[in-house]
Each structure stands twice: as C-alpha cells, then as structure tokens.
C-alpha positions as CSV (number, residue, x, y, z in Angstrom):
1,M,119.0,33.8,18.8
2,D,117.9,35.8,15.7
3,G,117.3,39.5,16.2
4,M,118.7,39.5,19.8
5,E,120.4,42.9,19.0
6,E,116.9,44.3,19.4
7,Y,116.5,42.9,22.9
8,V,117.7,44.2,26.2
9,W,117.6,42.9,29.8
10,Y,115.6,45.3,31.9
11,A,116.9,45.0,35.5
12,C,114.2,46.3,37.8
13,Y,114.6,46.7,41.6
14,G,111.4,48.3,42.9
15,S,107.7,47.5,42.5
16,N,108.4,45.8,39.1
17,L,110.0,42.9,41.0
18,R,106.4,41.7,41.2
19,A,105.7,40.2,37.8
20,A,102.0,41.2,37.7
21,R,102.9,44.8,38.5
22,F,105.4,44.9,35.6
23,G,103.0,43.2,33.4
24,I,100.7,46.2,33.1
25,Y,103.6,48.3,31.8
26,I,103.7,45.9,28.9
27,S,100.0,45.1,28.3
28,G,98.4,48.3,29.8
29,G,95.4,48.3,32.1
30,S,95.0,48.4,35.9
31,I,96.0,46.2,38.8
32,E,95.2,46.4,42.5
33,V,98.4,46.6,44.6
34,N,97.8,46.3,48.3
35,G,94.6,48.2,48.2
36,H,95.8,50.7,45.6
37,T,94.7,50.6,41.9
38,V,97.6,51.3,39.6
39,T,96.9,52.1,35.9
40,E,99.4,52.2,33.0
41,T,99.1,52.8,29.3
42,G,101.2,49.8,28.2
43,C,103.7,49.4,25.4
44,R,103.2,49.7,21.7
45,D,104.3,46.0,21.5
46,T,102.3,44.1,24.2
47,T,104.3,40.8,23.8
48,P,105.1,39.5,27.3
49,P,108.8,39.2,28.3
50,R,110.6,36.3,26.7
51,E,112.4,35.4,29.9
52,S,113.1,36.6,33.5
53,V,116.0,35.9,35.8
54,I,117.1,37.0,39.3
55,T,120.4,38.6,39.9
56,R,122.2,41.2,42.0
57,I,123.9,44.4,40.8
58,P,126.6,46.3,42.7
59,Y,124.7,49.5,43.3
60,R,123.0,50.8,46.5
61,L,119.2,51.0,46.7
62,F,117.8,54.1,48.3
63,F,114.4,55.9,48.5
64,A,113.6,59.5,47.5
65,G,111.0,61.8,46.0
66,R,107.2,62.0,46.5
67,F,104.8,60.1,44.3
68,A,101.0,60.5,44.3
69,K,100.3,56.9,43.4
70,W,102.2,55.8,46.5
71,E,100.5,58.1,49.1
72,D,102.8,61.0,48.2
73,K,105.8,59.2,49.6
74,S,109.1,58.0,48.3
75,A,110.0,55.3,45.7
76,A,113.1,53.2,45.0
77,F,116.2,54.4,43.1
78,L,119.8,53.3,42.6
79,D,122.9,55.2,43.6
80,T,125.2,54.7,40.7
81,T,127.9,57.0,41.8
82,Y,130.1,54.1,43.0
83,K,130.0,50.3,43.2
84,D,132.1,49.8,46.3
85,H,129.2,48.8,48.6
86,N,128.4,45.4,50.1
87,L,124.7,46.1,50.1
88,Q,124.1,45.0,46.6
89,T,120.6,45.4,45.0
90,I,118.4,42.4,44.0
91,C,117.0,42.7,40.5
92,R,114.6,40.8,38.4
93,M,115.7,41.0,34.8
94,Y,113.1,40.9,32.0
95,L,114.1,40.1,28.5
96,I,112.2,42.6,26.4
97,T,112.6,44.6,23.2
98,R,114.5,47.8,23.1
99,E,111.3,49.6,22.0
100,Q,109.4,48.1,25.0
101,F,112.2,49.3,27.3
102,T,111.9,52.9,26.0
103,D,108.1,52.7,26.5
104,V,108.5,51.5,30.1
105,V,110.9,54.3,30.8
106,A,108.4,56.8,29.4
107,Q,105.6,55.4,31.5
108,E,107.8,55.5,34.6
109,N,108.3,59.2,34.0
110,G,104.6,60.1,33.8
111,G,103.8,59.1,30.3
112,V,106.2,61.4,28.4
113,A,106.9,60.6,24.7
114,P,109.4,57.7,24.3
115,A,112.9,59.0,23.5
116,H,115.6,57.5,21.3
117,F,119.1,56.7,22.6
118,E,122.3,55.3,21.1
119,M,123.3,52.0,22.7
120,A,127.0,52.7,21.8
121,D,126.9,56.0,23.7
122,L,125.2,54.4,26.7
123,K,127.8,51.6,26.8
124,E,130.8,54.0,26.4
125,K,129.7,56.4,29.1
126,G,127.8,54.0,31.4
127,Y,124.7,56.2,31.6
128,I,122.7,58.7,29.6
129,D,120.3,61.3,31.1
130,L,117.4,60.8,28.7
131,Y,115.1,63.0,30.8
132,P,117.4,65.2,33.0
133,Q,114.5,66.7,35.1
134,L,112.4,63.6,35.6
135,P,112.6,61.0,38.3
136,Y,113.6,58.0,36.2
137,G,115.4,59.9,33.5
138,R,118.9,58.3,33.7
139,L,119.5,55.1,31.7
140,V,122.2,53.0,33.1
141,F,124.3,50.3,31.4
142,V,125.0,47.7,34.0
143,D,126.7,44.8,32.1
144,E,125.9,42.2,29.4
145,R,124.4,38.7,29.6
146,D,125.1,36.4,26.7
147,G,125.9,39.4,24.6
148,V,122.6,41.2,25.5
149,P,122.9,44.5,27.3
150,I,121.6,44.8,30.9
151,L,119.9,48.2,31.3
152,T,118.1,49.9,34.2
153,F,117.1,53.4,35.1
154,T,117.3,55.7,38.1
155,C,117.2,59.4,38.9
156,P,119.6,61.8,37.2
157,D,121.6,64.3,39.2
158,G,119.5,67.1,38.0
159,W,116.2,65.7,39.3
160,P,114.7,68.2,41.8
161,G,113.1,65.5,44.0
162,I,116.3,63.7,44.9
163,T,116.5,65.6,48.2
164,E,112.9,65.2,49.0
165,G,111.0,62.3,50.6
166,R,114.0,60.8,52.3
167,E,111.7,59.1,54.8
168,R,110.1,55.7,54.9
169,P,108.0,54.9,51.8
170,S,104.3,54.0,52.1
171,E,103.5,50.5,53.4
172,P,101.6,49.5,50.2
173,Y,104.8,50.3,48.3
174,V,107.0,48.5,50.7
175,E,104.7,45.5,50.6
176,V,104.7,45.3,46.8
177,I,108.5,45.2,46.8
178,R,108.5,42.7,49.6
179,S,106.0,40.4,47.7
180,G,108.1,40.8,44.6
181,L,111.2,39.6,46.5
182,C,109.2,36.6,47.8
183,E,108.3,35.9,44.1
184,C,112.0,35.9,43.4
185,G,112.5,33.1,45.9
186,Y,113.4,34.9,49.1
187,S,111.6,34.3,52.5
188,R,109.5,37.0,53.9
189,I,111.9,37.6,56.8
190,D,114.8,37.9,54.3
191,A,112.8,40.3,52.2
192,T,112.0,42.4,55.2
193,L,115.6,42.5,56.4
194,Y,116.8,43.3,52.9
195,L,114.5,46.3,52.8
196,E,115.2,47.4,56.4
197,A,118.9,47.5,55.7
198,R,118.2,50.1,53.0
199,M,115.2,51.8,54.5
200,P,115.7,55.5,55.2
201,S,115.5,56.4,58.9
202,E,115.9,59.5,61.0
203,D,118.5,57.4,62.9
204,D,120.8,57.0,59.9
205,L,123.9,59.1,60.2
206,R,126.1,59.9,57.3
207,V,129.7,58.7,57.8
208,V,132.8,60.9,57.3
209,S,136.4,60.1,58.2
210,T,137.9,61.3,61.4
211,G,140.5,64.0,61.2
212,E,143.4,65.2,63.2
213,R,141.1,67.2,65.4
214,H,139.4,64.0,66.4
215,R,142.3,61.7,66.7
216,K,144.3,64.0,69.0
217,H,141.8,62.9,71.7
218,A,142.1,59.2,70.9
219,G,145.0,58.2,73.2
220,E,145.3,54.5,72.7
221,D,141.6,54.0,71.7
222,Y,139.5,54.5,68.6
223,V,137.3,57.6,68.3
224,V,133.8,58.5,67.1
225,G,133.2,62.2,66.5
226,M,129.8,63.8,66.8
227,S,128.1,67.1,67.6
228,S,126.7,67.9,71.1
229,A,123.2,67.6,69.7
230,T,123.8,64.1,68.3
231,K,125.4,63.0,71.6
232,Q,122.4,64.2,73.5
233,K,119.9,62.8,71.1
234,Y,121.2,59.2,71.4
235,G,122.1,59.4,75.1
236,I,125.8,58.8,74.3
237,G,128.3,58.8,77.2
238,S,132.1,58.7,77.0
239,V,132.0,55.7,74.7
240,A,129.7,55.4,71.6
241,V,128.6,52.2,69.7
242,V,128.4,52.3,65.9
243,K,126.4,49.6,64.1
244,F,125.7,48.4,60.6
245,L,123.5,45.7,59.2
246,V,125.5,43.5,56.8
247,E,124.2,40.8,54.5
248,N,125.7,37.8,52.7
249,E,124.3,35.7,49.8
250,C,125.1,32.0,50.1
251,K,125.7,29.7,47.2
252,A,122.1,28.5,47.5
253,G,120.8,32.0,47.0
254,D,119.7,32.4,50.7
255,L,120.6,35.6,52.5
256,E,122.4,35.8,55.9
257,W,122.4,38.7,58.2
258,R,124.5,40.2,61.0
259,T,124.4,43.4,62.9
260,L,128.1,44.3,63.4
261,T,129.1,46.7,66.2
262,A,132.2,48.5,67.4
263,C,132.7,51.1,70.1
264,G,135.0,54.1,70.3
265,K,135.8,57.0,72.5
266,T,133.3,59.9,72.1
267,V,134.8,63.1,70.7
268,I,132.6,66.3,70.5
269,D,132.9,68.2,67.3
270,D,130.1,70.8,66.9
271,S,131.3,71.6,63.4
272,L,129.8,68.3,62.3
273,P,126.1,68.4,61.1
274,E,123.6,66.8,63.4
275,N,123.0,63.9,61.0
276,T,126.8,63.2,60.5
277,V,129.2,61.1,62.5
278,A,133.0,60.9,62.1
279,V,134.2,57.2,62.4
280,D,137.7,55.9,62.5
281,Q,138.8,53.8,59.6
282,T,139.4,50.8,61.8
283,L,135.9,51.0,63.3
284,R,134.3,51.3,59.8
285,N,136.2,48.2,58.8
286,A,135.1,46.4,62.0
287,I,131.4,46.9,61.1
288,G,131.8,45.8,57.5
289,L,132.0,49.1,55.6
290,P,134.4,49.5,52.7
291,Y,137.9,50.2,54.0
292,R,138.8,53.4,52.3
293,S,135.9,55.6,51.1
294,T,133.0,56.9,53.2
295,L,131.0,57.9,50.1
296,G,127.3,56.9,50.6
297,Q,127.9,55.1,53.9
298,S,125.6,55.5,56.9
299,V,125.5,53.9,60.3
300,R,123.4,54.1,63.5
301,L,124.5,55.0,67.0
302,A,123.8,53.5,70.3
303,A,124.8,54.1,73.9
304,L,127.2,51.9,75.8
305,E,126.4,51.1,79.4
306,R,129.4,50.3,81.6
307,S,129.5,49.4,85.3
308,A,131.5,51.6,87.7
309,K,134.0,48.6,88.0
310,Q,134.4,48.5,84.2
311,A,135.0,52.3,84.0
312,I,137.6,52.2,86.8
313,G,139.2,49.1,85.4
314,D,139.5,50.8,82.0
315,L,141.5,53.7,83.6
316,L,143.7,51.2,85.4
317,R,144.4,49.2,82.3
318,P,146.2,51.6,80.0
319,G,147.7,50.2,76.8
320,Q,147.0,49.9,73.1
321,R,143.6,48.5,72.2
322,L,143.4,46.4,69.0
323,M,140.1,45.8,67.2
324,M,140.1,42.1,66.2
325,R,137.6,39.9,64.4
326,V,136.5,36.7,66.1
327,N,136.9,33.3,64.6
328,M,136.9,29.7,65.8
329,A,139.7,28.2,67.7
330,A,141.7,25.4,66.1
331,P,141.8,22.5,65.8
332,L,138.1,21.9,65.5
333,D,137.2,24.5,68.1
334,M,138.6,22.4,70.9
335,E,141.5,24.6,72.1
336,K,140.4,25.6,75.7
337,S,141.3,28.5,77.9
338,V,143.6,30.3,75.4
339,C,143.2,32.5,72.4
340,R,145.4,32.6,69.3
341,V,146.5,35.9,67.7
342,S,149.3,36.9,65.4
343,Q,152.8,37.7,66.5
344,D,152.3,41.2,65.1
345,A,149.3,41.7,67.4
346,L,151.2,40.7,70.4
347,K,154.0,43.2,69.5
348,V,151.6,46.1,69.1
349,M,150.1,45.3,72.6
350,R,153.7,44.9,73.9
351,A,152.6,41.5,75.2
352,Q,154.4,38.2,75.5
353,E,153.1,34.7,74.7
354,G,151.2,33.3,77.7
355,E,150.3,36.7,79.2
356,H,146.6,37.5,79.7
357,V,144.7,39.9,77.5
358,W,141.4,41.7,78.2
359,I,138.7,41.1,75.5
360,E,135.7,43.4,75.4
361,R,132.6,43.3,73.3
362,C,129.4,45.3,73.0
363,V,126.4,43.1,73.8
364,P,122.9,44.4,72.8
365,I,120.3,45.2,75.5
366,M,117.3,44.0,73.6
367,P,113.8,45.4,74.1
368,A,111.1,43.0,75.3
369,Q,111.1,39.9,73.1
370,T,108.1,39.3,71.0
371,E,106.6,35.9,70.3
372,Q,108.5,34.1,67.5
373,G,105.9,31.4,67.0
374,A,107.2,28.2,65.4
375,D,109.8,29.8,63.1
376,P,112.8,27.7,62.2
377,A,116.0,28.5,64.0
378,Q,117.4,30.5,61.1
379,E,114.2,32.5,60.8
380,A,114.3,33.2,64.5
381,G,117.9,34.3,64.3
382,D,117.1,36.6,61.4
383,A,114.2,38.1,63.4
384,R,116.6,38.9,66.2
385,E,119.0,40.6,63.8
386,L,116.1,42.7,62.5
387,E,115.1,43.6,66.1
388,E,118.7,44.6,67.0
389,W,119.1,46.7,64.0
390,T,115.7,48.6,64.2
391,S,115.1,48.7,68.0
392,C,118.3,48.3,70.1
393,A,119.3,51.7,71.4
394,S,121.9,50.6,74.0
395,Y,124.5,48.0,74.6
396,R,126.4,46.7,77.6
397,L,130.1,45.9,77.9
398,Q,131.0,42.2,78.3
399,D,134.6,41.5,79.1
400,V,136.8,38.4,79.9
401,H,140.5,37.8,80.3
402,I,142.4,34.9,78.7
403,R,146.0,33.9,78.0
404,A,147.2,34.7,74.5
405,Y,149.4,32.6,72.3
406,C,150.6,33.0,68.7
407,M,149.2,31.2,65.8
408,D,151.6,28.3,64.7
409,D,152.1,26.3,61.6
410,K,150.1,23.4,63.0
411,T,147.1,25.6,63.7
412,E,147.3,27.1,60.3
413,E,147.4,23.7,58.7
414,S,144.3,22.6,60.7
415,I,142.4,25.7,59.6
416,A,143.3,25.1,55.9
417,V,142.2,21.5,56.2
418,G,138.9,22.6,57.8
419,R,138.2,25.1,55.1
420,E,138.8,22.5,52.4
421,K,136.2,20.2,54.0
422,S,133.6,23.1,54.2
423,E,132.1,23.6,50.8
424,E,130.2,26.7,51.9
425,D,133.0,28.3,53.8
426,E,133.8,30.9,51.2
427,T,130.2,32.2,51.0
428,S,128.6,31.6,54.4
429,F,128.7,33.1,57.9
430,R,128.2,29.6,59.2
431,G,131.0,27.9,57.3
432,L,134.0,26.3,59.0
433,Y,136.6,29.0,59.6
434,P,134.8,31.5,57.4
435,D,136.9,34.0,55.3
436,S,135.8,37.4,56.5
437,E,137.4,39.3,53.6
438,T,135.4,37.3,51.1
439,I,132.1,37.4,53.0
440,L,132.2,41.0,54.0
441,K,133.8,42.1,50.7
442,L,136.5,44.1,52.4
443,E,139.9,44.9,50.8
444,N,141.8,44.6,54.1
445,D,140.3,43.1,57.2
446,L,141.2,43.2,60.8
447,E,143.6,40.9,62.7
448,T,141.9,37.6,63.7
449,I,141.5,36.4,67.3
450,R,140.7,32.7,67.6
451,L,138.5,31.7,70.6
452,D,136.9,28.5,71.6
453,R,133.1,28.1,71.9
454,Y,133.1,28.7,75.7
455,Y,134.7,32.1,75.5
456,R,132.7,33.1,72.4
457,D,129.5,32.3,74.4
458,L,130.8,34.3,77.4
459,L,131.3,37.3,75.1
460,G,128.0,36.7,73.2
461,A,130.2,36.7,70.1
462,D,129.7,34.7,66.9
463,V,132.3,34.3,64.2
464,L,133.0,37.5,62.3
465,D,131.9,39.7,65.2
466,T,134.5,42.2,66.5
467,V,136.1,42.6,69.9
468,K,138.6,45.0,71.5
469,V,141.8,43.4,72.9
470,K,144.5,44.8,75.2
471,R,147.2,43.6,77.5
472,R,146.3,43.0,81.1
473,L,147.9,45.4,83.7
474,S,149.0,42.7,86.1
475,D,150.9,40.8,83.4
476,R,152.3,44.1,82.2
477,L,153.8,44.9,85.7
478,G,154.8,41.3,86.2
479,S,156.8,41.2,83.0
480,E,158.5,44.5,84.0
481,A,159.2,43.3,87.6
482,I,163.0,43.3,87.1
483,D,163.0,46.8,85.7
484,F,160.7,47.8,88.5
485,G,163.1,46.4,91.1
486,L,166.1,48.0,89.5
487,V,164.4,51.4,89.3
488,F,163.1,51.1,92.8
489,V,166.6,50.3,94.3
490,L,168.3,53.1,92.3
491,T,165.6,55.6,93.2
492,I,165.6,54.9,96.9
493,F,169.4,55.1,96.9
494,A,169.3,58.4,95.1
495,A,166.6,59.7,97.5
496,I,168.6,58.9,100.6
497,M,171.8,60.4,99.3
498,A,170.0,63.5,98.1
499,L,168.1,64.1,101.3
500,N,170.4,63.0,104.1
501,Q,172.1,59.7,104.1
502,D,172.6,59.9,107.9
503,N,169.0,60.6,108.7
504,M,167.2,57.3,108.9
505,A,163.9,59.0,109.8
506,I,163.4,60.0,106.2
507,L,163.7,56.4,105.1
508,P,159.9,55.8,105.0
509,I,159.5,58.9,102.9
510,S,162.2,57.8,100.5
511,L,160.5,54.4,100.2
512,V,157.2,56.0,99.2
513,I,158.9,58.4,96.7
514,S,160.9,55.5,95.3
515,A,157.9,53.2,94.9
516,V,155.9,55.9,93.1
517,A,158.8,56.8,90.9
518,A,159.5,53.2,90.0
519,I,155.8,52.5,89.2
520,V,155.6,55.6,87.0
521,L,158.8,55.0,85.2
522,T,157.9,51.3,84.6
523,L,154.5,52.2,83.2
524,I,156.0,54.7,80.9
525,K,158.5,52.2,79.7
526,S,156.0,49.4,79.2
527,K,153.6,51.7,77.5
C-alpha cells in the first residue's frame, strides 16, 4: 500500500475501545458517554481510520491517577515493565497516520502541542517519554503488523499521579470500556470479568517471595506469610487461602475464566507491609501466576474453615504434602476408584502403588446466590466465577482418600489419542485432557493427578484446579509393619534386660515402653 510508512497502528485499551469515543479524537466535537459529555479538539487531519482490528498485547492493564472528566477518579494505563503476565490486555487497533497519532497523544495529555519523535529511536529502545510529567506521556512500540508499527501510550515513570487514584474508577468510565469490549465482540459477562480481573481493590495484596524466615515454619507444608494486621483483617486462622482469577482465550476468541485457589500454613511476619503477602513459589504456580518472578503480581486472601475432625486428622497424618493439578482419568474418564500420579510423586510421598492418599481441596463458601435468569450454562458459570472472585471470603476443606497408582504407557497413549481428537484442547479449559502449561502460560507446571468424574465431583474440582495430596497414615504404618514388629521385639527385649529380666511384674511397663518406642521410631523412619 503506497505511503504506508506514514501510517501506524494505534493500539488503544481504555475508553477508545468504543469507536464513537475514539472518533471525536479524530474529528473533534462532543459525545455523551454514559451521562457525561466529553469534548475533544480533534486532529489536523480528520480522515477516519482506514481500518480497525482486535488483538491482545502482553502487558498488564491497571488504573491510576485522577481525571476531572471521569469524576476525578482513575483511568486505564499499561504496565510495560515486563511481559511475563497471563492477564494480557485487549486492544482495538486503528490504522491512522503518524500525524494523527501524535495529535491523539497530545489531546490525551490535556491538549499540549503535538511533539515529534523518531520512529527508529522508539523501535530501538521500545519506548520514548515524549511528555515525562504527563499521564500519557510514554510512547510504546509494541510490535509490527504487515510492516506497519503498532504503537500505544501509557504513563511514564516520572508521572506524579502514578501512585494516586489506585481505587475503582468511576462507573461511567468502566461502562464505556465495557461497551467498547462488547463492540469488539465480547459478551457483557466476559467484558465484566475481564475488567474485574484487573480492577483495583483494597483486597488486592502485593505478592513477594517467601524467605528462609517463613520457610523454617513450613514443616512438610507450604506457607503464606503475612502481618498480624492482615491476618486479623481477613479472619485468617492457621491456614490461609490465596486466590487468583485466570483467563484463557479460545480459538474462537471467546474468553474462559477460572478462580484458582491454593492453601498454605499461615506464618506471621510483621515486617511485611499490611498490603503485602509472601507466597511460596509452588502456591503461586498453583494459582496460575508466573513461576519465577513476583513483579506486578497481586492475589486475594480468604479464610479456610476446617472441622475439628479435619484439624485433628491433619495432626495425625504427618508427611509430605504435594500440590498437584487435577486432570481427567484415562481412558475416557472411566477409571473408577483410583487416581493416577507419576512415580516421582509417589517417591516424594514415600508411598507405594496401591496405597491410599488423602486429597484435599478448598471449596468456596458462596454468599447467597442471586437470580441468574435464563443465562446459558457458560454465562451462568462465568457469573459464578465473578461472584467467587469478588465476594467469596471463606472456603471449606473438602477431602477424600483414594488408592494411587502410577501412570503407565497405556494411559499415556490414551491421553495422547484423546488430545489429538480434541481440536480445542490446546486452547480451552474444556478440552479433552487440556494442557495446563499452554492454557495457564506457565513455564513449569505442577505434577498432575488424574481423577475420574465421581471423585472430581466429590472434591468440587474441575480440570486444572489444584489439590493437596499426601500419604494416608494407616497405609504408612501398614507398609512399615515389619519394621514396627522388629523394633517392638528388640525394644521389649532390651527393656526387660535393662530393668530386671527376673521381675515379670515390670513386663506390662516394658510392653508400653516398647510399643511407644516402636511407633516413634517407625514414624521417624517412614517420614
């Protein structure tokens, strides 16, 4: 196309997702947006965009600042400090001239004079701070499409308002973005969930990695470190639930949602700020956060309610807990009454094939359900995910025990065949044997546990949810019965010899001492 070097793709992600809203940046004039009249001066060239397309870019959307035209509340920005985030940003790209782009940037910054920039410098560095003290003063080079640069803008590091207005933006502003997303082809519930996953909340807690001071309290569990004030604010007991709302885009362009949860042992660390929580790497991985870095990550906390029986049982069931990701049993989800895990997982738990394992999962205690009307099943499911993310403050512990066996070649072959038959498996939560690493965009995922539908329903678990798995105590003792008997016989013999081998009156005492010693030594060995 002649003269395309003069064109750019402007990738917008806020109110300009709505075509009519962006139109007045080009033509000038006023438009009523959800009861608010917004006026712009327009561009020097008022030619409409030649084309528009919908895409996603690998930066995180956030809200900051205070803007008079939006009720003195925050507006949308992009965090361009890193791309390792699975909450990508939906953009509507308009093909406009480079001059129009600079005019739009000037209008977004309060009508300052349009400024010149060198495209070569922008491409080389990735960004240029055109207006270092203004809200949308940073130009960002995203990529190219058919040789035409894709550009956007966000706040520069030096903008004073970056730390202000970190609360929910005004409803008219939220609604104009939501309506823009609907124009882009997303359903209203998808648009709502998309925004809620990125909406600032006082319940958002900045994630940092756990350190040695936290892990020394872990024992054989995972840990969640927090200040005393945070623990009290959320009503956290000895175990805390961390949760994160993940999304996935199907091949058809639809969005899928899941609130992933994981629980860990609470560790008090008053050196942590009140809005910060330290989360083990494995727990971060379990809820779908990038495996290594914590930069820009935030989660929400909830309390875990356990019965007295469950709390006592936890004390009586020592052993290594493994966080594992649920998937379907094979072949064709018809393998009953057993679970399948890897040989390595059994070794870590010191379990043998055929022994029972305990499986635990956090199940949401949902507030009173609202009427869903006649929504389709998927819409109703998305609405439940929204409610769990925004309203669920406590969870209960659901547990089952089941015999564990290793994955075998036949099982792996069945899964491979099933995946080949499922065209959407690589991009859908609902695919046949979905690939969690691909869907959740994680470099290194958890071990997989394969459960049939009956046990998944008992646990309230869908595929890609996470559970904790550990060896059952009775099977532990049973497998160590020979060692127990040997230790018992040797200990009672030693006790009788040491005390008085001619005094049979001390035999009951020796039996008790021997039994206790045998149990303790056997547990230490099996642990």
